[in-house]
Structures are given as C-alpha cells and as structure tokens.
LUMNUVEX-983692 format. One record per residue (C-alpha): residue in three letters; x, z, y. Coordinates in nm, 3 decimals. Layout:
<nupa type="ALA" xx="X" zz="Z" yy="Y"/>
...
This chain:
<nupa type="UNK" xx="4.152" zz="5.646" yy="8.043"/>
<nupa type="UNK" xx="4.162" zz="5.804" yy="7.698"/>
<nupa type="UNK" xx="3.853" zz="5.753" yy="7.487"/>
<nupa type="UNK" xx="3.753" zz="6.034" yy="7.253"/>
<nupa type="UNK" xx="3.579" zz="5.987" yy="6.921"/>
<nupa type="UNK" xx="3.221" zz="6.113" yy="6.915"/>
<nupa type="UNK" xx="3.158" zz="6.424" yy="6.708"/>
<nupa type="UNK" xx="2.976" zz="6.313" yy="6.389"/>
<nupa type="UNK" xx="2.767" zz="6.631" yy="6.409"/>
<nupa type="UNK" xx="2.611" zz="6.502" yy="6.733"/>
<nupa type="UNK" xx="2.519" zz="6.147" yy="6.630"/>
<nupa type="UNK" xx="2.171" zz="6.033" yy="6.533"/>
<nupa type="UNK" xx="2.117" zz="5.702" yy="6.355"/>
<nupa type="UNK" xx="1.805" zz="5.488" yy="6.352"/>
<nupa type="UNK" xx="1.706" zz="5.333" yy="6.021"/>
<nupa type="UNK" xx="1.452" zz="5.050" yy="6.012"/>
<nupa type="UNK" xx="1.248" zz="5.143" yy="5.703"/>
<nupa type="UNK" xx="0.959" zz="4.938" yy="5.559"/>
<nupa type="UNK" xx="0.725" zz="5.230" yy="5.641"/>
<nupa type="UNK" xx="0.854" zz="5.274" yy="5.997"/>
<nupa type="UNK" xx="1.158" zz="5.369" yy="6.199"/>
<nupa type="UNK" xx="1.345" zz="5.680" yy="6.087"/>
<nupa type="UNK" xx="1.588" zz="5.882" yy="6.296"/>
<nupa type="UNK" xx="1.826" zz="6.101" yy="6.104"/>
<nupa type="UNK" xx="2.153" zz="6.281" yy="6.177"/>
<nupa type="UNK" xx="2.457" zz="6.072" yy="6.083"/>
<nupa type="UNK" xx="2.586" zz="6.355" yy="5.862"/>
<nupa type="UNK" xx="2.263" zz="6.339" yy="5.661"/>
<nupa type="UNK" xx="2.292" zz="5.959" yy="5.626"/>
<nupa type="UNK" xx="2.653" zz="6.002" yy="5.508"/>
<nupa type="UNK" xx="2.547" zz="6.265" yy="5.253"/>
<nupa type="UNK" xx="2.235" zz="6.091" yy="5.117"/>
<nupa type="UNK" xx="2.260" zz="5.722" yy="5.205"/>
<nupa type="UNK" xx="1.980" zz="5.472" yy="5.150"/>
<nupa type="UNK" xx="1.859" zz="5.621" yy="4.822"/>
<nupa type="UNK" xx="1.659" zz="5.382" yy="4.602"/>
<nupa type="UNK" xx="1.612" zz="5.135" yy="4.891"/>
<nupa type="UNK" xx="1.974" zz="5.028" yy="4.871"/>
<nupa type="UNK" xx="1.956" zz="4.768" yy="5.151"/>
<nupa type="UNK" xx="1.854" zz="5.013" yy="5.425"/>
<nupa type="UNK" xx="2.116" zz="5.048" yy="5.694"/>
<nupa type="UNK" xx="2.159" zz="5.206" yy="6.034"/>
<nupa type="UNK" xx="2.036" zz="4.978" yy="6.313"/>
<nupa type="UNK" xx="2.129" zz="5.198" yy="6.611"/>
<nupa type="UNK" xx="2.318" zz="5.515" yy="6.695"/>
<nupa type="UNK" xx="2.296" zz="5.760" yy="6.982"/>
<nupa type="UNK" xx="2.439" zz="6.089" yy="7.100"/>
<nupa type="UNK" xx="2.189" zz="6.355" yy="6.986"/>
<nupa type="UNK" xx="2.260" zz="6.577" yy="7.286"/>
<nupa type="UNK" xx="2.242" zz="6.319" yy="7.566"/>
<nupa type="UNK" xx="2.041" zz="6.037" yy="7.409"/>
<nupa type="UNK" xx="2.307" zz="5.787" yy="7.520"/>
<nupa type="UNK" xx="2.324" zz="5.481" yy="7.294"/>
<nupa type="UNK" xx="2.646" zz="5.448" yy="7.095"/>
<nupa type="UNK" xx="2.796" zz="5.143" yy="6.925"/>
<nupa type="UNK" xx="2.750" zz="5.117" yy="6.550"/>
<nupa type="UNK" xx="3.127" zz="5.142" yy="6.522"/>
<nupa type="UNK" xx="3.088" zz="5.522" yy="6.550"/>
<nupa type="UNK" xx="2.954" zz="5.507" yy="6.192"/>
<nupa type="UNK" xx="3.241" zz="5.492" yy="5.943"/>
<nupa type="UNK" xx="3.248" zz="5.139" yy="5.801"/>
<nupa type="UNK" xx="3.174" zz="5.226" yy="5.440"/>
<nupa type="UNK" xx="2.854" zz="5.408" yy="5.550"/>
<nupa type="UNK" xx="2.712" zz="5.119" yy="5.755"/>
<nupa type="UNK" xx="2.566" zz="4.960" yy="5.439"/>
<nupa type="UNK" xx="2.604" zz="4.607" yy="5.572"/>
<nupa type="UNK" xx="2.654" zz="4.299" yy="5.357"/>
<nupa type="UNK" xx="3.029" zz="4.310" yy="5.431"/>
<nupa type="UNK" xx="3.073" zz="4.681" yy="5.361"/>
<nupa type="UNK" xx="2.880" zz="4.650" yy="5.032"/>
<nupa type="UNK" xx="3.095" zz="4.350" yy="4.934"/>
<nupa type="UNK" xx="3.418" zz="4.537" yy="5.007"/>
<nupa type="UNK" xx="3.290" zz="4.832" yy="4.804"/>
<nupa type="UNK" xx="3.205" zz="4.604" yy="4.509"/>
<nupa type="UNK" xx="3.554" zz="4.454" yy="4.533"/>
<nupa type="UNK" xx="3.692" zz="4.811" yy="4.532"/>
<nupa type="UNK" xx="3.861" zz="4.761" yy="4.868"/>
<nupa type="UNK" xx="3.654" zz="5.048" yy="5.006"/>
<nupa type="UNK" xx="3.561" zz="5.365" yy="4.819"/>
<nupa type="UNK" xx="3.200" zz="5.392" yy="4.704"/>
<nupa type="UNK" xx="3.022" zz="5.620" yy="4.953"/>
<nupa type="UNK" xx="2.726" zz="5.719" yy="4.732"/>
<nupa type="UNK" xx="2.668" zz="5.739" yy="4.358"/>
<nupa type="UNK" xx="2.501" zz="5.438" yy="4.202"/>
<nupa type="UNK" xx="2.142" zz="5.486" yy="4.096"/>
C-alpha cells in the first residue's frame, strides 16, 4: 500500500504555550515560528479536515523546534527556518 504525504495546508499543530494550548495551521507555524518564546514547539499534529491525529514526522524536521533540530541548525547542518530575534 502506497502512503501519501499529508497536504501541509490541511495540518493543524498543537503548541503547549505557558498561557494555554494553542492550535494553529502548520503553514502559519512554518511562516512565523515560536516568536520571542524560542523554546515553544509543536506537541501534536492532526488533519484539519478529519481531526485524525498525525505523527509529528509530518512537520518538516527543521520546523519541529526540538533540541536536536535547534542543535543541527546551530551547527549549520540544517538551514535556519526563522530569522533570529
């Protein structure tokens, strides 16, 4: 069975923010990122049309904002996804 990649336009991500949980479209997260709270990261993903949970692997690695992705960005092994503030 062939597995298709989810359409990034139809993915919502859940961000655990100090002021509460935020759901935002993945495309918006990719465009804006964590802003001044640089350690925020997506904790969950789902299909916006069906509500079906998706693995975090649907988020491109450099936009996951994990310890490892930030390290690889600092080492210049991954391109910087957002401008530094």
